[in-house]
N, C-alpha and C positions, 0 to 999 in steps of 0.2 A: 652543560649548556652555557652556564655563566662563564666558564673558562673559554669556550668558543667565542662568545661575544667579546670578551676582553681582548683576545688575540686580534679580532677584526677591528675593534674600535680603540685600541690602546693609543693610537696616534693622537686622537683628540683628547683622550683622558690625560695624557701626559702634557699636551699643549695647554690645557686649562686645569692643571693639577691643583693649583692653589685655590681657584674658585670652587672646584668640586669638593675639595677637602673642607673648606669653610662651610659650604652648603650642607654637606653630610654631617658635620659635627653639630651644627645648629639643628638640623633635622632630628638627630638622635636625642639632643637635649629636649626638643619639643615632644618627642615620643615619651620620654621619661616624665616630663611635666604633665602629659595627658593622663598618666596613671594616678596622679594625685587626687583629682576630683572624685573618682569612685571611692577611694579610701575615706575621704572626708564625708561623703554621703553615707557610706556604710557605718561610720562612727556615729553620725547623727541619728541614723535609724536605730542603732543599739541603745543610744541614750534615750530615745523616745520610748522604745520598748521597756527599758528599765526605769523609766520615769525619772531620769537624772538630768535631763536637758534643761539648762538655764538660759535666760535671755542673753546674758553676756557670752556664753559659749556659742549660742546660735549666731549672734552678731559676729563673733570672731570667725566662725566657719564660713559665713556668707561673704565677709570681706576677703577671706583667704581665697574663696572660689573666684570672686571678681578679679582679685589681683592675678591669679593664675591665668584667667581668660585673657587679660590685657597683655601679660608677658607672652603667652602663646601666640596671640595675634601678631605682635611685632616680630617675634622670632620666626613665625610662619612667613611673614613678609620678607624677612632677610634671606632665608634659604631659597624661597621660590624665586625671588628677584635674581639672585646669583645663578641659580640653576637654569632658569629659562633665558637669562641673558647669554649664558654660555651656549645654549642651544641655538640662539639666533646668530651668534658669532661663528659657531661651527658651520651653520648653513652658508654663511658668507664665505668662510674659508674653503669649504668643500667646492662651492661653485667657482671660486677664484682658481682653485687648483685644477678643476676640470677644464675651465676655459683656457688657462695657460697651456694645459696639455694639448688641447685641440689646436691651438695656434702653432704648436711645434710639429704637428703631424703633416705628412706628405699626402699627395693625391691618392696613393694606394690605400691609405687608411680610410679616406672618405668614399672610396669605392666599395668598402666593406660595411660601412655603417650609414644608414639613412639619416637624414636630418631629423626625422621624427624620433628615431631611436636616441639620438644624442640629446634632443630637447627633453625627452622623457627622463633621461638620467640626470640632467641638470635641474629638473623641476620636481617631478613626482618622487624620484628616488632620493633626492636630497631632502625633501620634506619628510620622508620616512626616517631618514637618518636623524633629522632634527627632532622628530618625535621620540626616537630612542634615546637621544642625548639628554632629553628633559623628562618627559613622562616615563620613559623606560627606566631612567636612573631613580626616579621617585618610586615607581612600583617595585624596583629591585630592593630598595630599603624596606618598603612596606611588606614585601613577601619573604624577606630573610631576617633582618635584625628585629623587626617589630614583633613577629610571632614568637621569636626566642625570648624577647623581653617579657612579653605577655605570659609565656609559659612559666618563666621564673617567678613572676609575681603571683600567678595562680597556684603554683606549688607552695608558696609561702602561706597561702590561706588553707589549702587542704590538698594533700597529695592524692588521696583517694578520689576526690571529686575531679581533680585535674586529669588523672589517668583515664577515668571512666568517660569523661566528656570528650577527650580528643580521639577516642577510638574511631569514630566515623571520618575524621579529617584526612587521614592518609589516602582515602579513596579519591579525594579531590586532587591530590598531587599526582597519583597514577593516571587519572583521567586527563589532567593538564599535560602530562608528557605525551600522551597519545594524540591529543588535539594539536599540540605544538608541532609534531612531525608532519601532520597533514597540512597544517596552515602554511608551513614554509613553501611547500610545493604549490599551493593555491595562490599565494601572494606572488611567487615568481611568474606563474602563468598570467596573473592579472597585470603585472608590470609589462610583460611582453605584449599583451593585448592593448595596453595603453599606448605603447610605441606605435602599434598599427593604426590606432585611432588618430594619433598625432600626425602621422604621415599622410593619412587620408585627408585630414583637414588642410594640411600644408599644401598638398598637391592640388586640392580642389580650389583653394584660394589663389595660388600662384598661377594656375592654368585656367582661370575663369574665362579668359577670352577664347581659348580653344574649346572649352566646354560649351560655351554659347554658340560658337561658330558651327560646331558639329551637332548642335541640338542634343547635348548629352546631360542636361540638367537632371532628368529623371534617373538616368543610369548612375550619375554621381551621387544623387540622394540615396539611391538604393545601396550603393557601395558604402556610403557613410553609415547608413542604418545597420548594415551587416557588421561593420567594425564596432559600432556602439553596442549592438546586441551582444556581440561576442565578449566585449569588455564587461557589460552588465552581468552576463552569465558567470564569468570568472569571479567577479566581485561578490556575486550572490553565493557562490560556492564557498568563498572564504567567510562571508557573513554568516552562512548557515553553521559552519563549524564554530564560529565565535559565539553565536547565540545558543548553541547546544551546551556550552559550558555554563551559562548563567543558571539554568535550573539546577544543575548539579551543585554549583557553588552555593545555592540557597538551601537545597534539600539537606545536605549533610550537616551544615552548621545548625539548621533547624532541629535535626535529630539530636545533635549535641546539646541543644538547649533543653529538650525533653529529658534527656538523661541527667543533666545537671539539676534540673528542678526536682525530678523524682528522687534522686539520691540525696540531694540537699535536704529535702524534707526528712528523710530517714536519719541523716546525720544530726539535724537540729533536734529531732526527737530523742536521739541518743546523747544529747548535750556535747557533741563533738564539733558543733558548728553553730555560730550565732546567726540570727536573721540578717544582721548588718553585714556579716562576712559573706553570706550567700548573695546579698544584694550587690556587694562589691564584685564578687566572683562572676555574677551574671553580666555585670557591666563589661568586665574583662573578656568574657566569652563573646559578648556582642561585638567587642573590638576585633575579635578573631574573624568575623565575617569579612571585614575589610581586607585582611591579608589573603583570604581565600579568593576574593575577586581580584586582588592585586596579582596573584599568581597567574590568573587567566589573562589579565591585561599585560603583564610582563611578557608572557609567552606570545601573545598577539602582536604587541609592539616590537618585541625582540625578533620574532621570526620575519616580520615584514622588514624591519631595519636590516637584519642579516642578509636577506635576499637582495635588498637594494644596495647594501655595501659591497656585495660580491660583484654586482653589475657596475658600480662606480669604480671598484678596484680594477675591473677589467680594462677600463679606460685609463686609469692612472698608471697602471703597470704596462700599458702599451709601449713597447720600445720605440725610441726615435731612431729611424733607420739610418740617418746620416751621422757618421762618427766625427764628432768635433775634435777628437784627439789628433786628427791629421793636420789641424790648422798650424801652419808654420810660416805662411806668407802674409805680408802686408799688402795693402792695395797698390796697384801699379801706378807709375807716373804717367803713362800714356795708355790708350785703350784700343790697341789692336786686338783682333780676334782671330784665333787659329784653332781649327779642328784637325787632329792628326789620326786618321783612320779610326774614327769613333764609331762604335756599335752600341746599340741600346735595345733592351727588352724591358717591358713594364714588369714590375714586381709581381711574381706569381705566374708569369707567362714564360714559356720556353721559346716562343717565336720572336725573332728580331724585328723591331719596328724600323730601326735605322741600321744600315750596314755600310761600313767603309766610308763614312762621311769625312771628307778632306777638302779644306779650303783655307785660304789666308786672306784676311782683310786688314789693310793698314789703318792705323789710327786716323780718325777724321774722315774716313771714306764712308760711303753708303752702300749697303748690301741689299739687293733685292732677292727674295726667295719666292719662286713660283712653282706650280705643279698641280696635278689633278687633286681633287678632293680625297683626303685620307692618305696622301702620299708621305706624310711625316714632316711637313713644313713647320707646323706649330711645335712639334716635339723637338725640333732642332733648337729653336730659340728658347724654349723652356729650360734647356740644359744650362744656359747662361745664368739662369736664376737659381740654379742648384736645388730644384724641387725634389730630385731623386738622387740617390747615392751615385757618385761618379768614380770611374776608374782614374788612377793617377796617370799623369803625363799624356792625356788625350785631348784636353781642351785647355787653351791658354788665353789669358787676358793680359795684354801688355807684357807678354813673355813669361808670365807667372802662372803656375799650375792652378787652375780654377778650383780643383778638388781640395786645395790646401789653404784657400782664402776663407775667412770667417763669413758665414752666410749673411749675417746682419750687416756687416761692413760692405759686402759685395752688393747687396740690394740697395744700399744707401746711394750708390753711384749709378744705378740703373733706373730709368723710367720705363714703365711697361704698360702698354695699352692692350689688354687681352681681347680676343675675338668675341667673348660673351658679353662685353660691355655692361658689367654689373654696376648698378647704381643703388645707393642706400636711400631709404625712405626719408629723405631730407630735402632741403631746397637745392636748387641748382648751384647757388653760391657755396653751400656747405659741401656739396659733392666735389666741386672743383678745388676747394681749399682743403680737402680731406687730409692729404699727406704733407701739408705745408708746415714747416717748422716755425718756431717763434722767434727766429733770428731776425726776420724782417720787421721793420716798424709797420704800424697800421697803414700809414700813407704809402710806403713802399709796396706792401702786400696788395693794396687796392690798385696801385698803378700797374703792378705785374698782372693782377687779375684781369684788368681791362685789356692788357696786351695779349694774353693767351686767348681771350674770347675773340679778339680780332684774328689771331693766327688760326684758330679753329673754325673761322667763318661762322660764328654763332650770333653775331650782332643782330642780323635781320630777324632771326627767330625770337630772340629775347624781346625785341621791339613789339612783336605780335602777342607775346604772352601777357596775361592780365597782371601778374606781379613781377614780371621781369626776372631778375636774378633770384628773387625770393620765391619763385614759383616752386611749389612742392611737386616732386617728380612721382610720388606714389611708390607702392611696393615694386621694387626692382625696376623703377622707371616706367611704370605702366601708363602714367599720365602724359608722356611725351612720345613722339614718333621714334622709329628705329634710327633714322639718320640723326635726329637731335641727340639721342642717347650716345651714339658714336662720337659726336663732336664734343659733348660734355666730357666724355672719357678722354678724348684727345687733349682737351683743355686742361683736365686734371693732370694728365701725364706731362704736358709741357710746363705746367706750374713748377714742377720739380727742377727743371733746367739741369738735368744730370749729364754726366759725361757720355753715357751710353743710352741710346733711345731705341726701344723695341716697339714697333707698331705691328701687331699680329692681326692682319686682315680686318682692320678697324675702319676701312673706308668703303666697305662693300655696300652700305645702305645710303650712300650719298650720290648725288648726280655728278656727271663728268665735270661741270663747271665748278661746283663746290670742291670736288677732289683736286682740281688744278689750283684753286685758290689756296687750299691747305698745303699742298706740296710746294707751291711757290713760296709761301711763308716759311715753311720748314727749311728750304734751301737757304733762305736769308738768315734765319736765326740759329740754324744748326751748323753754320760754316765752321769747319775745323774740328767738329766732334763726330763721333762714330754713331751711325744710324743703321738699324736693320728693319727692313720693311717686308712683311709677308703679305702677299696679295694674290687675288684671283684676276683682277683687272691689270693687264700688263702696262697700261698707261701709268699706273702708280709707281712702277719701278723703271720706267723707260730711261730716266736720267741717272740711274744708279751707277756707281763706279764698277761694281761687279754684280752680275745676276747669276744665280744658280738655279737649275731646273731639277726638281726632286720628283722622282717617280719610283713608286714601290720601295720607299725608304732608302733610295740611293741617288746620288748626284749623277745625272746622265749627261748634262752639259753645263758649261759655265762660260762666262764672257760678258762683253758689253751687249747692249740691246742690238746693235747692228750685227755683231758677230753671231748672235743667236738666231737672228733672222736668216742668216746664211747657213748655219751649221745644225740647227735643231728643227726637225720637221714639226714636232709638237708645238714648239714656241711660235714658229711661223704660222701654223694653222690657227692657233688661238688668237694671235695678233690680228690676222686677216678677218677672222669672224667678229672680233670685237670692234674693229674698225668699221666693218659693214653695219654692225648693229648701231653704232654711234651715228653713222650717216643716215640710216633709216629714221632714227629718233629725231635728228635735226630737221629732216624733211617733214616729219609729222608735226613738229612744232611750227 
């Protein structure tokens, strides 16, 4: 069991080797010092029985005991501080490694793991790992070195008494092994149940508006209760096994005490043992109860930590699907975009989402991408961000193979406004400045902030908000409207002022006038730089240099707005419907 734990946790044992070695050495010294007081007490008892105890001897022995207690106190502080500090640092290190690993993963990874599952591994599982790295290491010493040391000192008093007294103790070890095997499975089930509870809470809070709109409060409460009951049941199963160990750990040491006292009296009568030696022996045997409990605690903490470490390792060993060894290209000098017969399937799927995508956009031009819902529009622009593994020689940026450009450098020259319009639980100011580098001075950053607010047509909304730019948007932007969320995201994107701008259907929640204001500002500030706009409203792409119509993962038509009116039945029908809808809206106003 200890070998298995070492293989799992050797990464942090090696990382904090010096701290652990110091803690263990001092802990061993403390254990040796703890054996001294019973010997002193035993000696005093023998001198009392023999009527040889003097005041000077008693004073010396009392001062020795006080001195030992003081030394043990400070030594205890030293090893516990180092051991538990290492545990806190290991928690930090584990969470840091997990979070960095999460940032490296692509969309296929997040389709396999729920947010609740990832949160559980970064919280509950890391806590279990922390317990093992501190309490687990402490109980490991208590259940291995400490009983061996006690056994050696007990043999020095009486080998007959020692061998007779420890006969019941192996039963504790056998029972501990049985409990440990069962506990591993129970803790693994409990952690999975905790993931389910996490996910239930997360979805209930994030979707609170939907829950209220559909009057699902009772149903969601029942769903949470079921998750909580299931977690409680699994924790109780683990708790039952843990508590079963306690009576066993008390019964067999108690039996050992009876044997020691009974045989001790016989040996004293036969003048093979003194009363003081029996007193010292009983102290040592009392110390043996601690290791018996420590075995149970070590198994309990160890099996829980082992199950958690396996779940953490599953994340840490998750391969990054994009091979950085292909990186051979630097960033281009100009930002034209070219797709050459590009096909794409999501990882784990055999069906193609995009087939034969082919178009060329010159640097500084604007591309409009339109088509029915689910036709693959967003999937096309996501390829430019290299979210998924890319085939070579299929997508080119400025004439350079996109698959061979480092992703971090690539994304540094792309501003992206996704269609989900995600906002962090911060103020509007902090959300807009999210990706802003420290290169700009405070005055320049503030000036640019005011400019992008104007470009995103957000000024009138800020004027109506109680705290203006400092207004907190709430969880995922719940405190502001959909249109306001979109414009905050657009302002955040424009703050980057990148060479390549991607707007992925991020104007759908704004009215026609606001849309025209934003597009007009974009035409002025984006002159000479490449822009890609995905839209359902054709008015958003009407002035684009090139528009492609995507249907069922293929480009069915391409050209300017006027050319598509003449050549694409789908485009013409959508445009006429949207024009009619806008006329009706104007008449109603």
